C-alpha positions as CSV (number, residue, x, y, z in Angstrom):
1,M,-156.6,108.4,15.9
2,K,-153.2,106.7,16.2
3,T,-152.2,105.0,19.4
4,S,-149.1,106.0,21.3
5,P,-146.5,103.4,22.3
6,F,-145.6,105.6,25.3
7,S,-146.9,105.2,28.8
8,E,-147.6,108.0,31.2
9,E,-144.2,107.3,32.8
10,H,-142.6,107.7,29.4
11,Q,-144.4,111.0,28.9
12,L,-143.2,112.3,32.3
13,L,-139.7,111.3,31.3
14,R,-140.1,113.2,28.0
15,K,-141.2,116.3,29.8
16,T,-138.2,116.2,32.1
17,I,-135.7,115.7,29.2
18,R,-137.4,118.4,27.1
19,E,-137.2,120.9,29.9
20,W,-133.5,120.2,30.3
21,A,-132.8,120.4,26.6
22,E,-134.8,123.6,26.2
23,T,-133.2,125.4,29.2
24,E,-129.6,124.0,29.2
25,I,-128.9,123.2,25.6
26,K,-131.0,125.3,23.2
27,P,-129.9,128.7,24.4
28,H,-126.3,127.8,23.7
29,L,-126.6,126.2,20.2
30,G,-125.5,129.3,18.3
31,E,-122.3,129.8,20.2
32,W,-121.5,126.1,20.2
33,E,-122.1,125.9,16.5
34,E,-119.8,128.9,15.9
35,A,-117.1,127.4,18.2
36,G,-117.5,123.9,16.6
37,W,-117.5,122.4,20.0
38,F,-119.7,122.1,23.1
39,P,-118.6,121.6,26.8
40,S,-117.9,118.1,27.8
41,D,-119.7,118.9,31.1
42,L,-122.9,118.3,29.1
43,F,-122.2,114.5,29.4
44,L,-121.7,114.9,33.2
45,R,-125.0,116.8,33.4
46,A,-126.9,114.2,31.4
47,G,-125.3,111.4,33.4
48,S,-126.2,113.0,36.7
49,L,-129.8,113.2,35.6
50,G,-129.8,109.5,34.7
51,F,-130.3,110.1,30.9
52,L,-127.3,108.2,29.7
53,G,-128.4,104.8,31.0
54,L,-132.1,104.8,30.7
55,A,-132.4,101.3,29.1
56,F,-129.4,99.8,30.9
57,P,-130.0,97.4,33.8
58,E,-129.5,98.8,37.3
59,S,-126.8,96.2,37.9
60,A,-124.7,97.9,35.3
61,G,-125.3,101.4,36.6
62,G,-128.4,102.2,34.4
63,Q,-132.0,103.1,35.2
64,G,-133.5,99.7,34.3
65,G,-136.0,101.1,31.8
66,D,-137.3,99.6,28.6
67,Y,-136.2,100.6,25.2
68,W,-139.1,103.0,24.8
69,S,-137.4,105.1,27.5
70,Q,-134.3,105.3,25.3
71,V,-136.5,106.2,22.4
72,V,-137.8,109.2,24.4
73,F,-134.3,110.4,25.0
74,L,-133.1,109.9,21.4
75,E,-136.2,111.7,20.1
76,E,-135.7,114.7,22.4
77,M,-132.0,114.9,21.4
78,G,-133.0,114.7,17.7
79,R,-135.6,117.3,18.2
80,I,-133.3,119.8,19.9
81,N,-130.3,119.4,17.5
82,G,-128.6,116.9,15.2
83,S,-125.1,117.4,16.6
84,I,-126.3,116.8,20.1
85,A,-128.2,113.8,19.0
86,M,-125.1,112.4,17.3
87,V,-122.7,112.7,20.3
88,M,-125.2,111.5,22.9
89,G,-126.3,108.6,20.6
90,V,-122.6,107.6,20.3
91,Q,-122.4,107.5,24.1
92,T,-125.6,105.7,24.8
93,D,-126.2,103.4,21.8
94,M,-122.8,102.8,20.1
95,A,-119.8,102.9,22.4
96,T,-121.4,101.5,25.6
97,P,-123.8,98.6,24.6
98,P,-120.9,96.3,23.4
99,I,-119.4,96.6,26.9
100,L,-122.6,95.5,28.5
101,E,-123.2,92.7,25.9
102,F,-119.6,91.3,25.7
103,G,-117.7,92.8,28.6
104,T,-116.4,91.3,31.8
105,E,-117.5,92.5,35.3
106,E,-114.2,94.4,35.5
107,Q,-114.8,96.2,32.2
108,I,-118.3,97.1,33.2
109,E,-117.1,98.6,36.5
110,T,-114.1,100.4,34.9
111,W,-115.7,101.7,31.7
112,L,-119.5,101.2,31.5
113,K,-120.7,102.5,34.8
114,P,-118.6,105.7,34.7
115,A,-119.8,106.3,31.1
116,L,-123.4,106.0,32.2
117,R,-122.6,108.6,34.8
118,G,-121.1,110.9,32.1
119,E,-117.7,110.6,33.8
120,R,-116.1,108.8,30.9
121,I,-116.8,109.8,27.3
122,G,-116.9,107.0,24.7
123,A,-116.6,106.7,20.9
124,I,-117.0,103.8,18.5
125,G,-114.0,103.1,16.3
126,I,-114.7,101.5,12.9
127,T,-114.0,103.7,9.9
128,E,-110.5,104.1,8.6
129,P,-109.0,106.4,5.9
130,D,-109.3,103.6,3.3
131,T,-112.1,101.6,4.8
132,G,-115.7,102.6,5.6
133,S,-118.6,100.2,5.2
134,D,-116.3,97.3,4.3
135,V,-115.5,96.4,8.0
136,A,-113.8,93.1,6.9
137,S,-111.0,95.1,5.2
138,I,-109.9,97.1,8.3
139,R,-106.1,97.5,8.6
140,T,-105.7,98.7,12.2
141,N,-104.1,95.8,13.9
142,A,-103.1,94.5,17.3
143,V,-100.4,91.9,17.9
144,R,-99.9,89.9,21.1
145,D,-96.7,90.6,23.0
146,G,-96.6,88.7,26.3
147,D,-99.5,89.8,28.4
148,E,-100.1,92.9,26.3
149,W,-101.4,93.9,22.8
150,V,-99.5,96.3,20.6
151,L,-101.9,98.4,18.6
152,N,-101.1,100.3,15.4
153,G,-103.3,102.0,12.8
154,Q,-105.7,104.8,12.1
155,K,-109.3,105.5,12.6
156,M,-111.1,108.2,10.6
157,F,-114.4,110.3,11.0
158,I,-114.7,109.3,14.7
159,T,-117.4,111.2,16.5
160,N,-116.4,112.1,20.1
161,G,-112.9,111.1,19.0
162,A,-111.2,114.3,20.1
163,R,-112.6,114.1,23.6
164,A,-113.1,110.3,24.2
165,D,-111.7,108.6,27.3
166,F,-112.2,105.3,25.6
167,I,-113.0,103.9,22.2
168,S,-114.8,100.6,21.5
169,M,-112.7,99.7,18.5
170,V,-112.6,97.0,15.9
171,V,-109.1,95.8,15.2
172,R,-107.5,93.1,13.1
173,T,-105.8,90.5,15.3
174,G,-105.4,87.7,12.7
175,R,-105.6,87.0,9.0
176,H,-108.7,86.2,7.1
177,D,-109.0,83.9,4.1
178,A,-111.5,82.8,1.5
179,D,-113.2,80.4,3.9
180,N,-113.7,83.0,6.5
181,P,-113.4,86.5,5.0
182,W,-114.7,88.1,8.2
183,G,-112.3,86.3,10.5
184,G,-109.3,87.7,12.3
185,I,-111.2,90.7,13.8
186,S,-111.5,91.5,17.5
187,M,-112.9,94.3,19.6
188,F,-111.0,96.3,22.2
189,I,-111.7,99.0,24.7
190,V,-109.0,101.4,23.9
191,D,-107.9,103.7,26.8
192,T,-107.0,107.0,25.1
193,S,-104.8,108.1,28.0
194,L,-102.2,105.4,27.2
195,P,-99.0,106.3,25.4
196,G,-99.1,105.9,21.6
197,F,-102.6,107.3,21.1
198,E,-102.9,110.6,19.3
199,V,-105.7,112.7,18.0
200,S,-104.0,113.7,14.8
201,R,-106.6,116.4,14.0
202,T,-110.2,117.3,14.3
203,L,-112.1,117.5,11.0
204,G,-114.0,120.6,10.0
205,K,-117.5,119.7,8.6
206,S,-120.2,121.5,6.6
207,G,-122.8,120.2,9.0
208,L,-123.1,118.9,12.5
209,K,-120.4,121.3,13.4
210,M,-120.6,121.2,17.2
211,S,-120.0,117.4,17.3
212,D,-116.3,116.8,17.2
213,T,-115.0,114.4,14.5
214,A,-111.4,113.2,14.6
215,L,-108.6,111.4,12.8
216,L,-106.9,109.1,15.3
217,F,-103.4,107.5,15.2
218,M,-102.3,104.5,17.3
219,D,-98.5,104.0,17.2
220,D,-97.1,101.0,19.0
221,M,-99.8,101.6,21.6
222,R,-99.5,98.9,24.3
223,L,-102.9,97.7,25.6
224,P,-103.3,95.4,28.7
225,A,-104.7,92.0,28.1
226,N,-108.0,93.0,29.7
227,A,-108.6,95.6,26.9
228,L,-109.9,92.8,24.7
229,L,-113.7,93.0,24.6
230,G,-115.3,89.6,24.4
231,V,-113.6,86.7,22.5
232,E,-110.6,87.1,20.2
233,G,-111.6,86.7,16.6
234,E,-115.3,87.4,17.1
235,G,-115.1,91.1,16.5
236,F,-116.9,91.1,13.2
237,T,-120.0,89.5,14.8
238,Q,-119.8,91.8,17.7
239,I,-119.6,95.0,15.6
240,M,-122.5,93.8,13.3
241,W,-124.5,93.4,16.5
242,E,-123.5,96.9,17.6
243,L,-124.5,98.4,14.2
244,Q,-128.1,97.2,14.7
245,G,-128.4,99.3,17.8
246,E,-126.6,102.2,16.1
247,R,-128.9,102.1,13.1
248,M,-131.9,102.1,15.5
249,A,-130.6,105.1,17.3
250,V,-129.9,107.0,14.1
251,S,-133.4,106.2,12.9
252,V,-135.2,107.3,16.1
253,S,-133.3,110.6,16.4
254,G,-133.4,111.2,12.7
255,A,-137.2,110.7,12.5
256,A,-137.7,113.0,15.5
257,G,-135.5,115.6,13.8
258,A,-137.6,115.5,10.7
259,R,-140.7,116.0,12.7
260,A,-139.2,119.0,14.4
261,I,-138.3,120.5,11.0
262,L,-141.9,119.9,9.8
263,E,-143.3,121.6,12.9
264,E,-141.0,124.6,12.4
265,T,-141.9,124.8,8.7
266,I,-145.7,124.8,9.5
267,E,-145.2,127.5,12.0
268,Y,-143.2,129.6,9.5
269,A,-145.8,129.1,6.8
270,R,-148.6,130.3,9.1
271,H,-146.9,133.6,9.9
272,R,-144.7,134.5,6.9
273,E,-146.7,136.6,4.4
274,A,-146.3,137.0,0.7
275,F,-148.7,138.6,-1.8
276,G,-150.8,139.8,1.1
277,R,-151.5,136.6,2.9
278,P,-149.6,133.8,4.9
279,I,-147.6,131.7,2.5
280,G,-149.2,128.5,3.9
281,T,-152.4,129.5,2.2
282,H,-150.7,129.3,-1.2
283,Q,-151.4,126.0,-2.8
284,A,-147.8,125.2,-3.8
285,V,-146.6,125.7,-0.3
286,A,-149.5,124.0,1.3
287,H,-149.1,120.9,-0.9
288,R,-145.4,120.7,-0.2
289,I,-146.0,120.8,3.6
290,A,-148.7,118.2,3.2
291,E,-146.2,115.9,1.4
292,M,-143.6,116.6,4.2
293,A,-146.2,115.6,6.9
294,T,-147.1,112.4,5.1
295,E,-143.5,111.3,4.8
296,V,-142.8,112.1,8.4
297,E,-145.8,110.2,9.6
298,A,-145.0,107.1,7.5
299,L,-141.4,107.2,8.6
300,E,-142.3,107.5,12.3
301,A,-144.7,104.5,12.0
302,L,-141.8,102.4,10.5
303,V,-139.4,103.5,13.2
304,Y,-141.9,102.7,16.0
305,E,-142.5,99.3,14.5
306,C,-138.7,98.6,14.7
307,A,-138.6,100.1,18.2
308,E,-141.3,97.7,19.4
309,L,-139.4,94.7,17.9
310,W,-136.2,95.9,19.5
311,N,-137.9,96.4,22.9
312,R,-139.0,92.7,22.7
313,G,-135.5,91.6,22.0
314,V,-136.1,90.8,18.3
315,Y,-133.0,91.0,16.1
316,A,-135.0,92.6,13.2
317,T,-132.3,93.0,10.5
318,E,-134.8,93.6,7.7
319,E,-136.9,96.2,9.6
320,V,-133.9,98.0,11.0
321,A,-132.3,98.3,7.5
322,M,-135.6,99.7,6.1
323,A,-135.9,102.2,8.9
324,K,-132.3,103.3,8.5
325,L,-132.6,103.7,4.8
326,A,-136.0,105.5,5.0
327,T,-134.7,107.8,7.8
328,G,-131.8,109.0,5.7
329,L,-133.9,109.6,2.6
330,V,-136.9,111.1,4.2
331,G,-134.9,113.2,6.7
332,N,-132.8,114.7,3.9
333,R,-135.8,115.3,1.7
334,V,-138.0,116.9,4.4
335,A,-135.1,119.2,5.4
336,D,-134.6,120.2,1.8
337,M,-138.3,120.9,1.3
338,A,-138.3,123.0,4.5
339,V,-135.5,125.1,3.0
340,Q,-137.5,125.6,-0.1
341,V,-140.5,126.8,1.8
342,M,-138.6,129.1,4.1
343,G,-136.3,130.4,1.3
344,G,-133.5,132.7,2.3
345,A,-134.6,132.7,6.0
346,A,-133.4,129.1,6.2
347,L,-130.0,129.9,4.9
348,V,-128.9,132.8,7.0
349,E,-126.4,132.1,9.7
350,G,-128.1,130.9,12.9
351,S,-131.1,129.4,11.2
352,N,-132.1,126.1,12.9
353,V,-133.6,124.7,9.7
354,G,-130.5,125.6,7.7
355,R,-128.3,124.0,10.3
356,E,-130.4,120.8,10.4
357,W,-130.5,120.7,6.6
358,L,-126.7,120.6,6.4
359,G,-126.6,118.0,9.2
360,S,-129.3,115.8,7.7
361,R,-127.1,114.5,4.9
362,I,-125.0,112.4,7.3
363,G,-128.1,110.2,7.9
364,R,-127.5,108.7,4.5
365,I,-123.9,107.8,5.2
366,G,-123.2,107.2,8.9
367,G,-123.9,103.8,10.5
368,G,-124.1,102.2,7.1
369,S,-124.8,104.1,3.9
370,D,-128.0,103.9,1.8
371,E,-126.2,101.5,-0.5
372,V,-125.3,99.2,2.4
373,Q,-129.0,99.1,3.6
374,R,-130.2,98.4,0.1
375,Q,-127.8,95.5,-0.3
376,I,-128.8,94.0,3.1
377,L,-132.5,94.2,2.0
378,A,-131.7,92.7,-1.4
379,K,-130.0,89.7,0.2
380,I,-132.9,89.2,2.5
381,M,-135.2,89.2,-0.4
382,G,-133.0,86.8,-2.3
383,I,-132.1,89.1,-5.1
384,G,-128.7,90.5,-4.0
């Protein structure tokens, strides 16, 4: 029998989060999916319940829990819906941790604490129309002008971008050269209410439809000096640090989503009949589900190993890259096998499995693609 990393306190937290998700999120998924949007009040509600700052210290407005508390939240969000897991993960594990890690007391008071209460919605700004995983090649730039910074550029595929109050953004503030190809990059907290910021358009997607994704423009946008996050020129190091937590969050919620799909597939196979008996009794279906279960179990073990390292403060680059790579591959494969088992029932409008199948593909792209994770691992092994 496998041992659980979760304490009784964690399990009580899980019960509370699951009840909230089942009663206040699940009944609305269909209408939100059709609208391609969900109410921003969901952030306020999650914040009022203390769910947005579970692993943040109390001094920063959080609940002071360990990382396993955050794992519980991410798992329950992944279990209920991929879109919701995405937007909540951006808030809790992508946009806000850099403020805690690199921010001043003023930035923590102004941006982090309200974000943990759900009063300010955050986004992470990395990708650009011509630049994705190659962070060193970003073109969005900020130039000093007295006590201000003048920001110009574009950011693409930004989750929460259409509703964000602030964006933790990587920006070029200097040149890079052969001796320091990752130099000249800084991080800023970009206040989206300032003149010069524009949500150019929201982007329709084939999956994860209720999470907004936006193309953003910054045109001579003047930022105050205190918008700089951390030290000028150290943005590349800062965003690489952020990406570790982002990949952990994607892995945790993605593995939980795969388990939820597995459970739904098993339930379907027990009750759907073909040729006079439940389809689960047919060897082809039973063997497929057995394969799904094995992959989910192995994935979860890897993700939990990473979570334990993360909880102890270990910067586990190799393990996190493996978990992110495995989550994308397994999550996508398990969702695809579930569709194969359920057939047309998975592809009709409103089907949860069909919805999650479409959404699962982003797991192999966002937060660093499969290819990026493979390259990280190849370098660690001395072959890349």
